[in-house]
C-alpha positions in Angstrom: 57.3 21.5 1.0 55.4 18.0 1.0 58.0 16.5 -0.8 58.5 13.5 1.6 62.5 14.4 2.0 63.7 12.0 4.8 63.7 13.3 8.1 65.3 12.7 11.8 62.4 10.8 13.7 60.5 13.5 16.1 62.1 12.7 19.3 65.7 13.4 18.2 64.8 16.9 17.2 63.2 17.4 20.5 67.1 15.2 21.6 69.0 17.8 19.9 67.2 20.5 21.4 66.6 19.4 24.7 70.4 18.4 25.1 72.1 21.9 23.2 72.8 20.2 20.6 72.2 23.3 17.8 73.3 22.7 15.0 72.1 19.2 14.8 68.9 20.8 15.6 68.8 23.6 13.1 70.1 21.1 9.7 67.0 18.9 11.2 64.5 22.0 11.2 66.1 22.8 7.5 65.1 19.3 6.4 61.4 19.7 8.4 60.6 21.7 6.2 61.0 20.5 2.8 59.3 17.9 4.4 54.8 16.6 3.8 52.7 18.5 6.3 51.6 15.7 8.4 55.0 15.4 9.5 55.8 19.0 9.6 53.0 19.0 12.0 54.5 16.7 14.2 57.7 18.0 15.0 56.4 21.4 15.8 53.6 20.1 18.7 56.2 17.8 19.5 58.5 20.8 19.7 55.6 22.6 21.8 55.7 19.7 23.9 59.5 20.0 25.5 58.8 24.4 25.1 56.6 24.0 27.6 57.6 22.7 30.3 61.0 24.1 29.1 61.1 27.7 27.4 64.9 28.4 28.0 66.0 24.9 26.5 65.1 27.2 22.7 67.5 30.0 23.3 69.6 29.0 20.6 67.8 27.5 18.0 65.0 30.0 17.4 66.2 31.0 14.1 65.0 27.5 13.3 62.4 27.8 13.8 61.3 31.1 13.0 60.0 29.9 9.4 57.7 28.1 10.6 55.5 30.2 11.1 55.6 31.0 7.9 54.3 27.8 6.7 51.6 27.0 3.9 49.1 24.8 7.3 47.7 26.9 9.5 48.2 24.1 12.4 51.3 24.0 12.1 52.3 28.2 11.6 49.7 28.2 15.3 51.8 25.7 17.4 55.1 27.4 16.2 53.9 30.3 17.5 52.7 28.9 20.8 56.0 28.0 21.5 57.6 31.4 20.5 55.4 32.5 23.3 56.2 29.8 26.0 60.0 31.0 25.3 59.4 35.1 25.2 57.3 34.9 28.2 61.2 32.9 30.1 63.9 34.0 28.5 62.3 37.5 26.5 66.5 38.4 24.6 66.0 35.9 22.7 62.4 35.9 21.3 63.5 39.8 20.6 66.4 38.8 18.6 64.1 37.0 16.6 61.1 39.1 16.9 60.8 40.3 12.8 58.8 37.2 11.7 56.1 37.3 15.2 55.8 41.1 14.2 54.9 39.8 10.6 51.6 37.2 11.6 50.7 39.9 14.0 50.5 42.9 10.7 48.5 39.7 8.8 45.2 41.3 8.6 44.4 37.7 6.1 46.8 35.4 8.9 43.8 33.0 11.2 43.0 35.0 14.3 44.5 32.3 16.8 48.1 33.1 14.9 48.0 36.3 15.5 47.0 36.0 18.7 49.9 34.0 20.0 52.0 37.1 18.3 50.8 39.7 20.1 51.5 37.3 23.2 54.9 36.4 22.0 55.9 39.9 21.7 54.7 41.8 24.3 56.2 39.3 26.6 59.4 40.4 25.1 58.1 44.1 25.3 57.3 43.4 29.0 60.7 42.3 30.0 63.3 43.3 26.4 61.4 46.6 25.0 63.9 48.1 22.9 63.5 44.9 21.2 60.2 46.3 20.1 60.0 49.8 20.4 58.6 49.9 16.7 55.5 52.9 15.9 54.3 49.6 13.9 54.0 46.8 16.5 51.8 49.3 18.9 50.1 50.9 16.4 49.0 47.3 15.1 47.7 46.6 19.2 46.0 49.4 19.2 44.0 49.8 16.4 43.2 46.1 16.5 41.1 46.6 20.1 38.7 47.8 17.7 38.8 45.3 14.8 40.2 42.5 15.4 38.2 38.8 16.9 37.7 38.5 20.8 40.3 36.2 20.8 42.8 38.0 19.5 41.4 41.7 21.3 42.2 39.5 24.9 46.1 38.9 23.4 46.1 43.0 22.8 45.6 43.8 25.6 47.9 41.8 28.0 50.3 42.6 25.8 49.5 46.7 26.0 49.6 45.8 29.5 53.2 44.7 28.8 54.2 47.4 27.4 53.6 49.3 29.3 55.6 47.1 32.2 58.1 47.6 29.9 58.0 50.9 28.5 54.9 53.2 31.1 56.2 56.6 29.4 55.3 54.5 25.0 51.3 54.5 25.8 51.2 57.9 27.7 49.8 60.1 25.7 47.0 56.5 24.6 45.5 56.0 27.7 42.5 58.2 26.8 42.2 55.2 23.2 42.3 52.6 25.8 40.2 53.8 28.6 37.5 53.7 25.1 38.0 50.2 25.7 36.7 50.0 29.2 33.7 48.4 28.6 34.6 45.8 26.0 32.3 42.2 26.9 35.3 40.5 28.6 36.9 40.4 31.6 40.3 39.8 30.9 40.5 42.9 28.4 38.9 44.9 30.9 41.1 44.0 33.9 44.6 44.3 31.1 43.8 47.6 29.5 43.2 49.3 33.2 45.9 47.9 34.2 48.0 49.5 31.8 46.7 52.2 32.1 47.6 51.8 36.0 51.4 51.0 35.3 50.9 54.3 33.5 49.8 56.1 35.9 52.2 55.1 38.6 55.3 56.9 36.1 52.8 60.3 35.3 49.8 60.3 37.0 49.1 63.5 34.4 48.6 60.5 32.0 45.3 59.7 33.2 43.8 63.3 33.8 41.1 62.5 30.8 40.6 59.1 32.0 38.1 59.7 35.1 35.0 59.7 33.7 36.1 56.2 32.3 37.5 55.3 35.3 34.8 56.2 37.7 31.8 53.7 35.2 34.7 51.3 36.3 34.3 51.2 40.1 30.2 49.7 39.1 31.9 47.4 36.6 31.4 43.0 37.8 34.8 41.7 38.4 36.0 43.3 41.7 39.6 43.2 40.1 38.1 45.3 37.4 36.6 47.3 40.0 40.0 46.9 42.5 42.3 49.0 39.5 39.6 51.2 38.8 39.7 52.3 42.7 43.8 52.6 42.0 44.1 54.3 39.5 41.5 56.7 41.2 43.8 57.3 43.9 46.8 57.6 41.7 45.1 60.9 40.3 44.1 61.8 44.1 47.4 61.5 45.0 48.8 64.2 41.7 49.2 68.2 43.1 48.7 69.3 39.3 45.5 66.9 38.8 42.0 67.7 39.9 40.4 64.3 40.8 36.3 64.3 41.7 36.5 60.7 43.5 33.7 59.5 44.6 34.3 59.3 47.6 31.0 57.3 48.8 31.2 53.9 45.8 34.6 53.9 47.6 33.8 54.0 50.8 31.8 51.2 50.1 33.8 48.8 48.7 36.9 49.3 51.3 33.6 48.1 53.5 35.3 44.6 51.8 36.6 43.3 54.2 39.3 41.7 52.6 38.9 41.6 48.6 41.6 43.8 45.9 39.1 45.8 45.4 38.5 46.8 49.1 42.7 47.7 49.5 42.6 49.7 46.4 39.4 51.9 47.0 41.0 52.2 51.2 44.1 53.6 48.9 42.1 56.0 47.3 40.4 57.3 50.0 43.6 57.0 51.3 45.1 60.2 49.1 42.7 62.7 51.7 45.6 61.2 53.8 48.9 63.0 53.4 52.0 60.8 54.5 49.0 57.6 53.7 50.4 56.8 50.8 52.0 53.1 51.2 49.1 52.2 53.5 49.2 49.1 51.4 52.3 47.3 50.5 52.5 46.8 46.7 49.0 49.5 45.9 50.1 51.9 43.3 53.6 50.6 42.4 54.5 49.0 38.9 56.8 46.6 41.2 53.5 45.8 43.3 51.4 45.5 40.1 54.8 42.6 38.2 54.0 41.0 40.8 50.1 40.8 41.3 49.0 40.2 38.3 50.2 36.8 36.8 47.9 35.4 39.7 45.0 37.9 39.1 44.4 36.3 35.6 45.2 33.4 36.9 41.8 33.6 39.2 40.0 35.5 35.8 40.2 32.3 34.0 41.1 29.5 35.9 38.5 26.5 34.2 35.7 25.3 36.0 35.7 28.1 39.1 33.2 30.5 39.6 34.3 33.7 41.1 32.5 35.8 43.6 31.5 39.0 41.4 31.5 41.1 45.3 35.1 40.5 46.5 37.1 37.7 44.2 37.0 34.7 47.0 36.7 31.3 44.8 33.2 29.6 44.9 32.7 26.1 46.4 31.7 23.4 43.9 29.1 21.9 46.5 27.7 24.3 49.4 25.0 26.9 50.1 24.5 29.2 47.6 26.6 32.0 48.8 29.7 34.0 48.6 31.9 32.1 52.3 34.2 35.3 52.1 31.4 38.2 51.5 27.6 36.7 52.0 26.6 37.7 48.4 24.1 35.3 46.9 25.8 33.1 43.8 
């Protein structure tokens, strides 16, 4: 690389991809692999910009992009991984067909941690909708082991990928819920939320898998995040509904959460308490179901990560930038 090879302009490269000129795009990408580092970076940045708005146009050229995941320049590898994330979210089957280089980035302990994080995210999207494409023990092991040893930025993506694994094929995590529960005290709210969501998804299909998690779930009812508290209550509701399990539901704490008139945590606390009353399992539509979790979790994550907007720790409502120092929903001091 870095030999100064003549390459087509970046706008022509993106035009090839955007218009479906597969052969021309692949040829141009091959030429760019031998270009200087600045040209490679500029080209991948342009492709990333296109992928954020039109990810589906990349399905036929991902194999041509794969070599850039091994590029000597770190910024090129990272930008390429971001392209794969965008495509995997929109077209997981296409990303699944070229998952091997992503697995290589994830497994490389010496790789820049942001690259590893993006590789995990892309693979997670594949696992969510095309689980057979990444049905590998090594992939699952990398996700689980990394929860203990990786950089915080990577851990959040690993937790997200584990949630996606659960959504795609819950039985893959049936025997790992106890291990996941040991990380529910992570400092990052997003990590706790993703791991708890993975545990709840497994519990939707097999409540018995949550038998050894009850103490950790009970502790999460005291979490500062309403989304973490809600998922913990939802998990306890699943356990309480399982005939083969004994569940020590902390009724007093759940009752206090249920008193919140309108919140993520309150709905799920009521779901857990309603387990005492036969026939009330569908009291809240979507709660305690994989389909409901799939439909809502993207919005929840957006609330958790929304920049510049404070959230009430009690009920989860967004706090206004200007106003009295109390939550307009529940009255808690902000």
